[in-house]
N, C-alpha and C positions, 0 to 999 in steps of 0.2 A: 212636545211635538216631535213627530218623526223626522223632520228635516234637520233638526239641530245637530245630529251627528255628522251630517254631510255639509253643514254650513261653511266651515272653513275651506274645505276642498273646492266648493262651488264658487266661493268668493275669490279664490286665487285663479280659477279657470275663467270666470266671467266677471271681471271687476266692474263692468258698466252694463247698463240696460241694453245698449246697442250690441254688445257682445252676445247677450242672450237672444236678441232679435235675429241676429245672423244665423244662429243655430236653429232657432224655431222656423225660420223661413226655409231652411233646407229640409226640415223633418216633417212639416205638415203639408197637406195638399194646398195647391196654389189658391183655390177658391177660399179656403179657410184663412190663409194668410192675408189675402186681400180684404176679407171681412174684418179681421182683427187690426190690420194696419191702416185702415182708412176710416174716415168718418162718414156721415150721411149728409146730403145736401151741401151746405156751405162749409162743412167741416170745422165750424167754430169750436165745438167741444174738443175735437182732436187737438187743435192749436192751444186751447186753454189747458188741456192735460199736459201737453209738451212743455208749456211755460212753467206749469206747476212742478213738473219733474226737474226742470233746470234749476229751480229755486232751492231744491233740497241739497244740502251739503252733508256728506258722510265723512266723519273724522275718525280715523282709526284710533283706538285707545292706546296702542303701543307707541304712538308718536307723541306722547305727552311728556312735557318737561324737557329740560336742556340736557344734552349729552356732552360731557367734557372728557374726551379721550386722553389717556395718559400713555406715553411711551417709555416711562421709567422702568428700569429693571434692576435687579440686584444679582450680584455674582460674588460668591465667596464672602458674603456678609457685607459687601460694599454696595452702596446705592449709586446708580448712574442715571442721569437725566435723559439719555438717549441710548438706543442700542448701538452696538458696535460689532465688528466682525474681525476675526483673526484668520489670516490666509496661511 
């Protein structure tokens, strides 16, 4: 699909649906925004859709697994458990 090459850029710029909604509200005519943003009659379907969207969890793949950082360093062939400085 054509959007794949822009996917990462857009995910960083608009991480939530609400972020896209703010941008759309600024760019489209008011009457079109009102049509898209509201339901009809009792707006039951609108509330059902919002509940369904809240139930979706997106988990980034890069956050998988445990990260154990290490501050060990070696200098002149000797291993040190923590960095140090010389003034």
